[in-house]
PQR file with spaces between the fields and no chain letter, atoms N, CA, C, O and H, PARSE charges and radii, in Angstrom:
ATOM       1  N    UNK     1      35.154 -102.379  -60.285 -0.4000 1.5000
ATOM       2  CA   UNK     1      35.065 -101.325  -59.792 -0.0000 2.0000
ATOM       3  C    UNK     1      35.503 -101.414  -58.123  0.5500 1.7000
ATOM       4  O    UNK     1      36.460 -100.830  -57.613 -0.5500 1.4000
ATOM       5  N    UNK     2      34.568 -102.274  -57.461 -0.4000 1.5000
ATOM       6  CA   UNK     2      35.093 -102.552  -56.023 -0.0000 2.0000
ATOM       7  C    UNK     2      35.790 -103.752  -56.073  0.5500 1.7000
ATOM       8  O    UNK     2      35.593 -104.679  -56.859 -0.5500 1.4000
ATOM       9  H    UNK     2      33.791 -102.749  -57.875  0.4000 1.0000
ATOM      10  N    UNK     3      36.737 -103.672  -55.058 -0.4000 1.5000
ATOM      11  CA   UNK     3      37.499 -105.026  -55.458 -0.0000 2.0000
ATOM      12  C    UNK     3      37.325 -105.904  -53.899  0.5500 1.7000
ATOM      13  O    UNK     3      37.418 -105.313  -52.823 -0.5500 1.4000
ATOM      14  H    UNK     3      36.898 -102.919  -54.420  0.4000 1.0000
ATOM      15  N    UNK     4      37.090 -107.226  -54.001 -0.4000 1.5000
ATOM      16  CA   UNK     4      36.703 -107.904  -52.858 -0.0000 2.0000
ATOM      17  C    UNK     4      37.934 -107.926  -52.256  0.5500 1.7000
ATOM      18  O    UNK     4      38.985 -108.039  -52.887 -0.5500 1.4000
ATOM      19  H    UNK     4      37.014 -107.706  -54.875  0.4000 1.0000
ATOM      20  N    UNK     5      37.836 -107.796  -50.757 -0.4000 1.5000
ATOM      21  CA   UNK     5      38.845 -107.716  -49.962 -0.0000 2.0000
ATOM      22  C    UNK     5      38.363 -108.785  -48.829  0.5500 1.7000
ATOM      23  O    UNK     5      37.292 -108.705  -48.228 -0.5500 1.4000
ATOM      24  H    UNK     5      36.983 -107.704  -50.244  0.4000 1.0000
ATOM      25  N    UNK     6      39.473 -109.931  -48.624 -0.4000 1.5000
ATOM      26  CA   UNK     6      39.209 -110.833  -47.821 -0.0000 2.0000
ATOM      27  C    UNK     6      40.405 -110.856  -46.576  0.5500 1.7000
ATOM      28  O    UNK     6      41.622 -110.985  -46.709 -0.5500 1.4000
ATOM      29  H    UNK     6      40.343 -109.996  -49.112  0.4000 1.0000
ATOM      30  N    UNK     7      39.695 -110.703  -45.472 -0.4000 1.5000
ATOM      31  CA   UNK     7      40.739 -110.537  -44.414 -0.0000 2.0000
ATOM      32  C    UNK     7      40.745 -111.854  -43.526  0.5500 1.7000
ATOM      33  O    UNK     7      39.622 -112.254  -43.219 -0.5500 1.4000
ATOM      34  H    UNK     7      38.706 -110.598  -45.364  0.4000 1.0000
ATOM      35  N    UNK     8      41.765 -112.555  -43.088 -0.4000 1.5000
ATOM      36  CA   UNK     8      41.790 -113.677  -42.579 -0.0000 2.0000
ATOM      37  C    UNK     8      42.592 -113.131  -41.272  0.5500 1.7000
ATOM      38  O    UNK     8      43.607 -112.434  -41.280 -0.5500 1.4000
ATOM      39  H    UNK     8      42.678 -112.231  -43.338  0.4000 1.0000
ATOM      40  N    UNK     9      41.820 -113.666  -40.058 -0.4000 1.5000
ATOM      41  CA   UNK     9      42.621 -113.541  -38.633 -0.0000 2.0000
ATOM      42  C    UNK     9      43.327 -114.508  -38.487  0.5500 1.7000
ATOM      43  O    UNK     9      43.034 -115.659  -38.811 -0.5500 1.4000
ATOM      44  H    UNK     9      40.996 -114.232  -40.051  0.4000 1.0000
ATOM      45  N    UNK    10      44.524 -114.066  -37.885 -0.4000 1.5000
ATOM      46  CA   UNK    10      45.616 -115.193  -37.672 -0.0000 2.0000
ATOM      47  C    UNK    10      45.492 -115.312  -36.097  0.5500 1.7000
ATOM      48  O    UNK    10      45.365 -114.225  -35.532 -0.5500 1.4000
ATOM      49  H    UNK    10      44.762 -113.131  -37.621  0.4000 1.0000
ATOM      50  N    UNK    11      45.502 -116.238  -35.427 -0.4000 1.5000
ATOM      51  CA   UNK    11      45.532 -116.704  -33.995 -0.0000 2.0000
ATOM      52  C    UNK    11      46.799 -116.235  -33.371  0.5500 1.7000
ATOM      53  O    UNK    11      47.915 -116.497  -33.820 -0.5500 1.4000
ATOM      54  H    UNK    11      45.605 -117.120  -35.886  0.4000 1.0000
ATOM      55  N    UNK    12      46.571 -115.560  -32.362 -0.4000 1.5000
ATOM      56  CA   UNK    12      47.551 -114.908  -31.591 -0.0000 2.0000
ATOM      57  C    UNK    12      47.929 -115.734  -30.260  0.5500 1.7000
ATOM      58  O    UNK    12      47.104 -115.662  -29.349 -0.5500 1.4000
ATOM      59  H    UNK    12      45.664 -115.347  -31.997  0.4000 1.0000
ATOM      60  N    UNK    13      48.947 -116.419  -30.073 -0.4000 1.5000
ATOM      61  CA   UNK    13      49.038 -117.346  -29.020 -0.0000 2.0000
ATOM      62  C    UNK    13      49.005 -116.525  -27.743  0.5500 1.7000
ATOM      63  O    UNK    13      48.635 -117.107  -26.723 -0.5500 1.4000
ATOM      64  H    UNK    13      49.616 -116.478  -30.813  0.4000 1.0000
ATOM      65  N    UNK    14      49.306 -115.398  -27.682 -0.4000 1.5000
ATOM      66  CA   UNK    14      49.348 -114.297  -26.521 -0.0000 2.0000
ATOM      67  C    UNK    14      47.865 -114.467  -26.106  0.5500 1.7000
ATOM      68  O    UNK    14      47.658 -114.814  -24.943 -0.5500 1.4000
ATOM      69  H    UNK    14      49.607 -114.926  -28.510  0.4000 1.0000
ATOM      70  N    UNK    15      46.704 -114.239  -27.015 -0.4000 1.5000
ATOM      71  CA   UNK    15      45.416 -114.125  -26.802 -0.0000 2.0000
ATOM      72  C    UNK    15      45.174 -115.311  -25.791  0.5500 1.7000
ATOM      73  O    UNK    15      44.750 -115.069  -24.661 -0.5500 1.4000
ATOM      74  H    UNK    15      46.873 -113.957  -27.959  0.4000 1.0000
ATOM      75  N    UNK    16      45.422 -116.465  -26.168 -0.4000 1.5000
ATOM      76  CA   UNK    16      44.995 -117.690  -25.575 -0.0000 2.0000
ATOM      77  C    UNK    16      45.740 -117.798  -24.056  0.5500 1.7000
ATOM      78  O    UNK    16      45.276 -118.410  -23.094 -0.5500 1.4000
ATOM      79  H    UNK    16      45.766 -116.662  -27.086  0.4000 1.0000
ATOM      80  N    UNK    17      47.076 -117.011  -24.091 -0.4000 1.5000
ATOM      81  CA   UNK    17      47.648 -117.422  -22.866 -0.0000 2.0000
ATOM      82  C    UNK    17      47.144 -116.440  -21.909  0.5500 1.7000
ATOM      83  O    UNK    17      46.684 -116.774  -20.818 -0.5500 1.4000
ATOM      84  H    UNK    17      47.454 -116.514  -24.873  0.4000 1.0000
ATOM      85  N    UNK    18      47.235 -115.108  -22.351 -0.4000 1.5000
ATOM      86  CA   UNK    18      46.917 -113.994  -21.035 -0.0000 2.0000
ATOM      87  C    UNK    18      45.409 -113.685  -21.085  0.5500 1.7000
ATOM      88  O    UNK    18      44.725 -113.739  -20.063 -0.5500 1.4000
ATOM      89  H    UNK    18      47.609 -114.836  -23.237  0.4000 1.0000
ATOM      90  N    UNK    19      44.899 -113.359  -22.292 -0.4000 1.5000
ATOM      91  CA   UNK    19      43.452 -112.730  -22.123 -0.0000 2.0000
ATOM      92  C    UNK    19      42.383 -113.793  -21.622  0.5500 1.7000
ATOM      93  O    UNK    19      41.514 -113.417  -20.834 -0.5500 1.4000
ATOM      94  H    UNK    19      45.454 -113.316  -23.122  0.4000 1.0000
ATOM      95  N    UNK    20      42.416 -114.907  -21.989 -0.4000 1.5000
ATOM      96  CA   UNK    20      41.586 -116.011  -21.688 -0.0000 2.0000
ATOM      97  C    UNK    20      41.785 -116.455  -20.252  0.5500 1.7000
ATOM      98  O    UNK    20      40.864 -116.790  -19.507 -0.5500 1.4000
ATOM      99  H    UNK    20      43.121 -115.212  -22.628  0.4000 1.0000
ATOM     100  N    UNK    21      43.299 -116.424  -19.875 -0.4000 1.5000
ATOM     101  CA   UNK    21      43.672 -116.754  -18.410 -0.0000 2.0000
ATOM     102  C    UNK    21      43.107 -115.862  -17.691  0.5500 1.7000
ATOM     103  O    UNK    21      42.365 -116.213  -16.772 -0.5500 1.4000
ATOM     104  H    UNK    21      44.048 -116.153  -20.480  0.4000 1.0000
ATOM     105  N    UNK    22      43.368 -114.384  -17.993 -0.4000 1.5000
ATOM     106  CA   UNK    22      42.805 -113.478  -16.916 -0.0000 2.0000
ATOM     107  C    UNK    22      41.389 -113.378  -16.924  0.5500 1.7000
ATOM     108  O    UNK    22      40.868 -113.017  -15.869 -0.5500 1.4000
ATOM     109  H    UNK    22      43.970 -114.100  -18.739  0.4000 1.0000
ATOM     110  N    UNK    23      40.603 -113.642  -17.975 -0.4000 1.5000
ATOM     111  CA   UNK    23      39.080 -113.771  -17.734 -0.0000 2.0000
ATOM     112  C    UNK    23      38.736 -114.889  -16.989  0.5500 1.7000
ATOM     113  O    UNK    23      37.724 -114.821  -16.292 -0.5500 1.4000
ATOM     114  H    UNK    23      41.026 -113.935  -18.832  0.4000 1.0000
ATOM     115  N    UNK    24      39.362 -115.857  -17.009 -0.4000 1.5000
ATOM     116  CA   UNK    24      39.138 -117.233  -16.122 -0.0000 2.0000
ATOM     117  C    UNK    24      39.513 -116.914  -14.516  0.5500 1.7000
ATOM     118  O    UNK    24      38.872 -117.412  -13.590 -0.5500 1.4000
ATOM     119  H    UNK    24      40.184 -115.913  -17.576  0.4000 1.0000
ATOM     120  N    UNK    25      40.660 -115.999  -14.330 -0.4000 1.5000
ATOM     121  CA   UNK    25      40.815 -115.765  -13.032 -0.0000 2.0000
ATOM     122  C    UNK    25      39.737 -114.650  -12.650  0.5500 1.7000
ATOM     123  O    UNK    25      39.272 -114.678  -11.511 -0.5500 1.4000
ATOM     124  H    UNK    25      41.180 -115.595  -15.082  0.4000 1.0000
ATOM     125  N    UNK    26      39.407 -113.874  -13.364 -0.4000 1.5000
ATOM     126  CA   UNK    26      38.460 -112.618  -12.776 -0.0000 2.0000
ATOM     127  C    UNK    26      37.200 -113.422  -12.478  0.5500 1.7000
ATOM     128  O    UNK    26      36.644 -113.281  -11.388 -0.5500 1.4000
ATOM     129  H    UNK    26      39.785 -113.852  -14.290  0.4000 1.0000
ATOM     130  N    UNK    27      36.734 -114.246  -13.382 -0.4000 1.5000
ATOM     131  CA   UNK    27      35.432 -115.070  -13.206 -0.0000 2.0000
ATOM     132  C    UNK    27      35.583 -115.842  -11.804  0.5500 1.7000
ATOM     133  O    UNK    27      34.882 -115.695  -10.802 -0.5500 1.4000
ATOM     134  H    UNK    27      37.186 -114.361  -14.267  0.4000 1.0000
ATOM     135  N    UNK    28      36.649 -116.678  -11.986 -0.4000 1.5000
ATOM     136  CA   UNK    28      36.795 -117.430  -10.837 -0.0000 2.0000
ATOM     137  C    UNK    28      36.523 -116.661   -9.547  0.5500 1.7000
ATOM     138  O    UNK    28      35.584 -117.055   -8.856 -0.5500 1.4000
ATOM     139  H    UNK    28      37.218 -116.797  -12.799  0.4000 1.0000
ATOM     140  N    UNK    29      37.309 -115.504   -9.105 -0.4000 1.5000
ATOM     141  CA   UNK    29      37.141 -114.674   -8.262 -0.0000 2.0000
ATOM     142  C    UNK    29      35.852 -114.074   -7.791  0.5500 1.7000
ATOM     143  O    UNK    29      35.606 -113.889   -6.599 -0.5500 1.4000
ATOM     144  H    UNK    29      38.072 -115.184   -9.667  0.4000 1.0000
ATOM     145  N    UNK    30      34.898 -113.726   -8.945 -0.4000 1.5000
ATOM     146  CA   UNK    30      33.725 -113.128   -8.672 -0.0000 2.0000
ATOM     147  C    UNK    30      32.843 -114.364   -8.267  0.5500 1.7000
ATOM     148  O    UNK    30      31.925 -114.239   -7.457 -0.5500 1.4000
ATOM     149  H    UNK    30      35.098 -113.876   -9.913  0.4000 1.0000
ATOM     150  N    UNK    31      33.158 -115.575   -8.866 -0.4000 1.5000
ATOM     151  CA   UNK    31      32.228 -116.775   -8.330 -0.0000 2.0000
ATOM     152  C    UNK    31      32.584 -117.030   -6.736  0.5500 1.7000
ATOM     153  O    UNK    31      31.645 -117.178   -5.954 -0.5500 1.4000
ATOM     154  H    UNK    31      33.904 -115.677   -9.525  0.4000 1.0000
ATOM     155  N    UNK    32      33.790 -117.074   -6.315 -0.4000 1.5000
ATOM     156  CA   UNK    32      34.183 -117.294   -5.084 -0.0000 2.0000
ATOM     157  C    UNK    32      33.743 -116.274   -4.042  0.5500 1.7000
ATOM     158  O    UNK    32      33.180 -116.572   -2.988 -0.5500 1.4000
ATOM     159  H    UNK    32      34.553 -116.953   -6.950  0.4000 1.0000
ATOM     160  N    UNK    33      34.023 -115.165   -4.400 -0.4000 1.5000
ATOM     161  CA   UNK    33      33.196 -113.848   -3.678 -0.0000 2.0000
ATOM     162  C    UNK    33      31.713 -114.225   -3.409  0.5500 1.7000
ATOM     163  O    UNK    33      31.156 -114.273   -2.312 -0.5500 1.4000
ATOM     164  H    UNK    33      34.479 -114.923   -5.256  0.4000 1.0000
ATOM     165  N    UNK    34      31.195 -114.478   -4.613 -0.4000 1.5000
ATOM     166  CA   UNK    34      29.650 -114.423   -4.664 -0.0000 2.0000
ATOM     167  C    UNK    34      29.150 -115.763   -3.570  0.5500 1.7000
ATOM     168  O    UNK    34      28.151 -115.726   -2.851 -0.5500 1.4000
ATOM     169  H    UNK    34      31.646 -114.439   -5.505  0.4000 1.0000
ATOM     170  N    UNK    35      30.181 -116.974   -3.677 -0.4000 1.5000
ATOM     171  CA   UNK    35      29.748 -117.931   -3.049 -0.0000 2.0000
ATOM     172  C    UNK    35      30.067 -117.678   -1.545  0.5500 1.7000
ATOM     173  O    UNK    35      29.462 -118.413   -0.765 -0.5500 1.4000
ATOM     174  H    UNK    35      30.992 -117.004   -4.261  0.4000 1.0000
ATOM     175  N    UNK    36      30.837 -116.846   -1.060 -0.4000 1.5000
ATOM     176  CA   UNK    36      31.171 -116.496    0.305 -0.0000 2.0000
ATOM     177  C    UNK    36      30.192 -115.698    0.816  0.5500 1.7000
ATOM     178  O    UNK    36      29.882 -115.980    1.973 -0.5500 1.4000
ATOM     179  H    UNK    36      31.328 -116.248   -1.694  0.4000 1.0000
ATOM     180  N    UNK    37      29.498 -114.619    0.220 -0.4000 1.5000
ATOM     181  CA   UNK    37      28.551 -113.941    0.646 -0.0000 2.0000
ATOM     182  C    UNK    37      27.214 -114.488    0.634  0.5500 1.7000
ATOM     183  O    UNK    37      26.396 -114.011    1.420 -0.5500 1.4000
ATOM     184  H    UNK    37      29.750 -114.389   -0.720  0.4000 1.0000
ATOM     185  N    UNK    38      26.855 -115.483   -0.197 -0.4000 1.5000
ATOM     186  CA   UNK    38      25.719 -116.475   -0.116 -0.0000 2.0000
ATOM     187  C    UNK    38      25.880 -117.166    0.909  0.5500 1.7000
ATOM     188  O    UNK    38      24.884 -117.315    1.616 -0.5500 1.4000
ATOM     189  H    UNK    38      27.520 -115.871   -0.835  0.4000 1.0000
ATOM     190  N    UNK    39      27.004 -117.730    1.279 -0.4000 1.5000
ATOM     191  CA   UNK    39      27.081 -118.563    2.470 -0.0000 2.0000
ATOM     192  C    UNK    39      26.919 -117.912    3.702  0.5500 1.7000
ATOM     193  O    UNK    39      26.301 -118.376    4.660 -0.5500 1.4000
ATOM     194  H    UNK    39      27.813 -117.609    0.704  0.4000 1.0000
ATOM     195  N    UNK    40      27.571 -116.667    3.650 -0.4000 1.5000
ATOM     196  CA   UNK    40      27.311 -115.613    4.984 -0.0000 2.0000
ATOM     197  C    UNK    40      25.810 -115.525    5.403  0.5500 1.7000
ATOM     198  O    UNK    40      25.305 -115.805    6.490 -0.5500 1.4000
ATOM     199  H    UNK    40      28.073 -116.289    2.872  0.4000 1.0000
ATOM     200  N    UNK    41      25.247 -115.079    4.297 -0.4000 1.5000
ATOM     201  CA   UNK    41      23.911 -115.034    4.443 -0.0000 2.0000
ATOM     202  C    UNK    41      23.112 -116.246    4.794  0.5500 1.7000
ATOM     203  O    UNK    41      22.130 -116.100    5.521 -0.5500 1.4000
ATOM     204  H    UNK    41      25.657 -114.851    3.414  0.4000 1.0000
ATOM     205  N    UNK    42      23.389 -117.247    4.415 -0.4000 1.5000
ATOM     206  CA   UNK    42      22.809 -118.500    4.805 -0.0000 2.0000
ATOM     207  C    UNK    42      23.066 -118.645    6.487  0.5500 1.7000
ATOM     208  O    UNK    42      22.224 -118.776    7.375 -0.5500 1.4000
ATOM     209  H    UNK    42      24.186 -117.365    3.823  0.4000 1.0000
ATOM     210  N    UNK    43      24.307 -118.584    6.568 -0.4000 1.5000
ATOM     211  CA   UNK    43      24.671 -118.801    8.097 -0.0000 2.0000
ATOM     212  C    UNK    43      23.778 -117.868    9.184  0.5500 1.7000
ATOM     213  O    UNK    43      23.108 -118.263   10.138 -0.5500 1.4000
ATOM     214  H    UNK    43      24.992 -118.478    5.847  0.4000 1.0000
ATOM     215  N    UNK    44      23.994 -116.542    8.723 -0.4000 1.5000
ATOM     216  CA   UNK    44      23.313 -115.671    9.370 -0.0000 2.0000
ATOM     217  C    UNK    44      21.739 -115.675    9.567  0.5500 1.7000
ATOM     218  O    UNK    44      21.218 -115.278   10.610 -0.5500 1.4000
ATOM     219  H    UNK    44      24.538 -116.221    7.947  0.4000 1.0000
ATOM     220  N    UNK    45      21.083 -116.114    8.571 -0.4000 1.5000
ATOM     221  CA   UNK    45      19.657 -116.394    8.592 -0.0000 2.0000
ATOM     222  C    UNK    45      19.530 -117.610    9.524  0.5500 1.7000
ATOM     223  O    UNK    45      18.632 -117.548   10.364 -0.5500 1.4000
ATOM     224  H    UNK    45      21.506 -116.436    7.724  0.4000 1.0000
ATOM     225  N    UNK    46      20.156 -118.496    9.497 -0.4000 1.5000
ATOM     226  CA   UNK    46      20.128 -119.706   10.506 -0.0000 2.0000
ATOM     227  C    UNK    46      20.363 -119.118   11.817  0.5500 1.7000
ATOM     228  O    UNK    46      19.518 -119.295   12.694 -0.5500 1.4000
ATOM     229  H    UNK    46      20.885 -118.546    8.814  0.4000 1.0000
ATOM     230  N    UNK    47      21.392 -118.453   12.047 -0.4000 1.5000
ATOM     231  CA   UNK    47      21.680 -117.992   13.496 -0.0000 2.0000
ATOM     232  C    UNK    47      20.341 -116.922   13.829  0.5500 1.7000
ATOM     233  O    UNK    47      19.959 -116.889   14.999 -0.5500 1.4000
ATOM     234  H    UNK    47      22.079 -118.309   11.334  0.4000 1.0000
ATOM     235  N    UNK    48      19.805 -116.263   13.057 -0.4000 1.5000
ATOM     236  CA   UNK    48      18.754 -115.167   13.418 -0.0000 2.0000
ATOM     237  C    UNK    48      17.717 -116.177   13.837  0.5500 1.7000
ATOM     238  O    UNK    48      17.175 -116.179   14.942 -0.5500 1.4000
ATOM     239  H    UNK    48      20.115 -116.290   12.107  0.4000 1.0000
ATOM     240  N    UNK    49      17.514 -116.933   12.982 -0.4000 1.5000
ATOM     241  CA   UNK    49      15.932 -117.889   13.355 -0.0000 2.0000
ATOM     242  C    UNK    49      16.000 -118.811   14.328  0.5500 1.7000
ATOM     243  O    UNK    49      14.956 -119.179   14.867 -0.5500 1.4000
ATOM     244  H    UNK    49      17.955 -116.931   12.084  0.4000 1.0000
ATOM     245  N    UNK    50      17.197 -119.318   14.698 -0.4000 1.5000
ATOM     246  CA   UNK    50      17.121 -120.595   15.551 -0.0000 2.0000
ATOM     247  C    UNK    50      18.206 -120.016   16.783  0.5500 1.7000
ATOM     248  O    UNK    50      17.928 -120.283   17.952 -0.5500 1.4000
ATOM     249  H    UNK    50      18.045 -119.019   14.260  0.4000 1.0000
ATOM     250  N    UNK    51      19.142 -119.412   16.545 -0.4000 1.5000
ATOM     251  CA   UNK    51      20.033 -119.218   17.765 -0.0000 2.0000
ATOM     252  C    UNK    51      19.819 -118.024   18.681  0.5500 1.7000
ATOM     253  O    UNK    51      19.349 -118.093   19.817 -0.5500 1.4000
ATOM     254  H    UNK    51      19.368 -119.195   15.595  0.4000 1.0000
ATOM     255  N    UNK    52      20.279 -116.748   17.961 -0.4000 1.5000
ATOM     256  CA   UNK    52      20.274 -115.464   18.571 -0.0000 2.0000
ATOM     257  C    UNK    52      19.149 -114.738   18.408  0.5500 1.7000
ATOM     258  O    UNK    52      18.775 -114.119   19.404 -0.5500 1.4000
ATOM     259  H    UNK    52      20.661 -116.691   17.038  0.4000 1.0000
ATOM     260  N    UNK    53      18.559 -114.653   17.502 -0.4000 1.5000
ATOM     261  CA   UNK    53      17.366 -113.740   17.314 -0.0000 2.0000
ATOM     262  C    UNK    53      17.755 -112.292   16.816  0.5500 1.7000
ATOM     263  O    UNK    53      16.901 -111.437   16.581 -0.5500 1.4000
ATOM     264  H    UNK    53      18.863 -115.156   16.693  0.4000 1.0000
ATOM     265  N    UNK    54      18.989 -112.106   16.685 -0.4000 1.5000
ATOM     266  CA   UNK    54      19.557 -110.777   16.076 -0.0000 2.0000
ATOM     267  C    UNK    54      20.587 -110.822   14.972  0.5500 1.7000
ATOM     268  O    UNK    54      21.239 -111.866   15.011 -0.5500 1.4000
ATOM     269  H    UNK    54      19.683 -112.801   16.876  0.4000 1.0000
ATOM     270  N    UNK    55      20.907 -110.038   14.047 -0.4000 1.5000
ATOM     271  CA   UNK    55      21.891 -110.494   12.989 -0.0000 2.0000
ATOM     272  C    UNK    55      23.308 -110.398   13.611  0.5500 1.7000
ATOM     273  O    UNK    55      23.695 -109.739   14.576 -0.5500 1.4000
ATOM     274  H    UNK    55      20.377 -109.190   14.016  0.4000 1.0000
ATOM     275  N    UNK    56      23.982 -111.259   12.770 -0.4000 1.5000
ATOM     276  CA   UNK    56      25.518 -111.434   13.291 -0.0000 2.0000
ATOM     277  C    UNK    56      26.108 -109.905   12.642  0.5500 1.7000
ATOM     278  O    UNK    56      27.057 -109.447   13.279 -0.5500 1.4000
ATOM     279  H    UNK    56      23.667 -111.795   11.986  0.4000 1.0000
ATOM     280  N    UNK    57      25.778 -109.323   11.797 -0.4000 1.5000
ATOM     281  CA   UNK    57      26.593 -108.129   11.224 -0.0000 2.0000
ATOM     282  C    UNK    57      25.525 -107.249   11.084  0.5500 1.7000
ATOM     283  O    UNK    57      24.428 -107.671   10.718 -0.5500 1.4000
ATOM     284  H    UNK    57      25.008 -109.696   11.280  0.4000 1.0000
ATOM     285  N    UNK    58      25.732 -105.995   11.350 -0.4000 1.5000
ATOM     286  CA   UNK    58      24.780 -104.945   10.959 -0.0000 2.0000
ATOM     287  C    UNK    58      25.397 -103.623   10.111  0.5500 1.7000
ATOM     288  O    UNK    58      24.796 -103.041    9.208 -0.5500 1.4000
ATOM     289  H    UNK    58      26.623 -105.653   11.647  0.4000 1.0000
ATOM     290  N    UNK    59      26.465 -103.358   10.514 -0.4000 1.5000
ATOM     291  CA   UNK    59      27.224 -102.218    9.920 -0.0000 2.0000
ATOM     292  C    UNK    59      28.697 -102.588    9.797  0.5500 1.7000
ATOM     293  O    UNK    59      29.254 -103.404   10.531 -0.5500 1.4000
ATOM     294  H    UNK    59      26.953 -103.831   11.247  0.4000 1.0000
ATOM     295  N    UNK    60      29.262 -101.934    8.834 -0.4000 1.5000
ATOM     296  CA   UNK    60      30.861 -102.354    8.862 -0.0000 2.0000
ATOM     297  C    UNK    60      31.435 -100.696    8.743  0.5500 1.7000
ATOM     298  O    UNK    60      31.137  -99.897    7.855 -0.5500 1.4000
ATOM     299  H    UNK    60      28.809 -101.271    8.238  0.4000 1.0000
ATOM     300  N    UNK    61      32.118 -100.520    9.627 -0.4000 1.5000
ATOM     301  CA   UNK    61      33.065  -99.044    9.700 -0.0000 2.0000
ATOM     302  C    UNK    61      34.316  -99.337    9.167  0.5500 1.7000
ATOM     303  O    UNK    61      34.771 -100.398    9.595 -0.5500 1.4000
ATOM     304  H    UNK    61      32.360 -101.169   10.348  0.4000 1.0000
ATOM     305  N    UNK    62      34.976  -98.783    8.426 -0.4000 1.5000
ATOM     306  CA   UNK    62      36.302  -98.732    7.905 -0.0000 2.0000
ATOM     307  C    UNK    62      37.130  -98.010    9.011  0.5500 1.7000
ATOM     308  O    UNK    62      38.163  -98.546    9.413 -0.5500 1.4000
ATOM     309  H    UNK    62      34.606  -97.921    8.078  0.4000 1.0000
ATOM     310  N    UNK    63      36.798  -97.049    9.420 -0.4000 1.5000
ATOM     311  CA   UNK    63      37.272  -96.592   10.528 -0.0000 2.0000
ATOM     312  C    UNK    63      36.689  -95.705   11.560  0.5500 1.7000
ATOM     313  O    UNK    63      36.194  -94.599   11.343 -0.5500 1.4000
ATOM     314  H    UNK    63      35.958  -96.614    9.094  0.4000 1.0000
ATOM     315  N    UNK    64      36.805  -96.351   12.802 -0.4000 1.5000
ATOM     316  CA   UNK    64      35.940  -95.973   13.851 -0.0000 2.0000
ATOM     317  C    UNK    64      36.393  -94.542   14.415  0.5500 1.7000
ATOM     318  O    UNK    64      37.570  -94.445   14.763 -0.5500 1.4000
ATOM     319  H    UNK    64      37.207  -97.250   12.979  0.4000 1.0000
ATOM     320  N    UNK    65      35.608  -93.490   14.527 -0.4000 1.5000
ATOM     321  CA   UNK    65      36.284  -92.225   14.912 -0.0000 2.0000
ATOM     322  C    UNK    65      35.426  -91.645   16.128  0.5500 1.7000
ATOM     323  O    UNK    65      34.195  -91.653   16.111 -0.5500 1.4000
ATOM     324  H    UNK    65      34.652  -93.569   14.244  0.4000 1.0000
ATOM     325  N    UNK    66      36.193  -91.137   17.199 -0.4000 1.5000
ATOM     326  CA   UNK    66      35.425  -90.592   18.452 -0.0000 2.0000
ATOM     327  C    UNK    66      35.126  -89.273   18.020  0.5500 1.7000
ATOM     328  O    UNK    66      35.667  -88.607   17.137 -0.5500 1.4000
ATOM     329  H    UNK    66      37.193  -91.131   17.213  0.4000 1.0000
ATOM     330  N    UNK    67      33.914  -88.918   18.991 -0.4000 1.5000
ATOM     331  CA   UNK    67      33.103  -87.735   18.908 -0.0000 2.0000
ATOM     332  C    UNK    67      34.050  -86.689   19.576  0.5500 1.7000
ATOM     333  O    UNK    67      34.652  -87.163   20.539 -0.5500 1.4000
ATOM     334  H    UNK    67      33.475  -89.459   19.709  0.4000 1.0000
ATOM     335  N    UNK    68      34.331  -85.364   19.296 -0.4000 1.5000
ATOM     336  CA   UNK    68      35.043  -84.630   19.870 -0.0000 2.0000
ATOM     337  C    UNK    68      34.118  -84.199   20.935  0.5500 1.7000
ATOM     338  O    UNK    68      32.921  -84.471   20.843 -0.5500 1.4000
ATOM     339  H    UNK    68      33.842  -84.979   18.513  0.4000 1.0000
ATOM     340  N    UNK    69      34.641  -83.481   22.037 -0.4000 1.5000
ATOM     341  CA   UNK    69      33.909  -82.897   23.234 -0.0000 2.0000
ATOM     342  C    UNK    69      32.732  -82.179   22.823  0.5500 1.7000
ATOM     343  O    UNK    69      31.603  -82.294   23.300 -0.5500 1.4000
ATOM     344  H    UNK    69      35.613  -83.260   22.111  0.4000 1.0000
ATOM     345  N    UNK    70      33.265  -81.119   21.509 -0.4000 1.5000
ATOM     346  CA   UNK    70      32.289  -80.061   21.212 -0.0000 2.0000
ATOM     347  C    UNK    70      30.976  -80.701   20.989  0.5500 1.7000
ATOM     348  O    UNK    70      29.991  -80.013   20.722 -0.5500 1.4000
ATOM     349  H    UNK    70      34.182  -81.026   21.121  0.4000 1.0000
């Protein structure tokens, strides 16, 4: 009644070349950005505790706008 169906997956060389390589690139970018953020936080905490007493970085404004005279 029911037939046994066996499916075999064939390896595709494009998967190895592009998909796995893309994941490796994205993962390495995430690791590098995370390491830079961690390093900045380390340097900032050392600066606050021993040198300046206030944060190096408080706010980031993409575009600084002046207030109108009104």
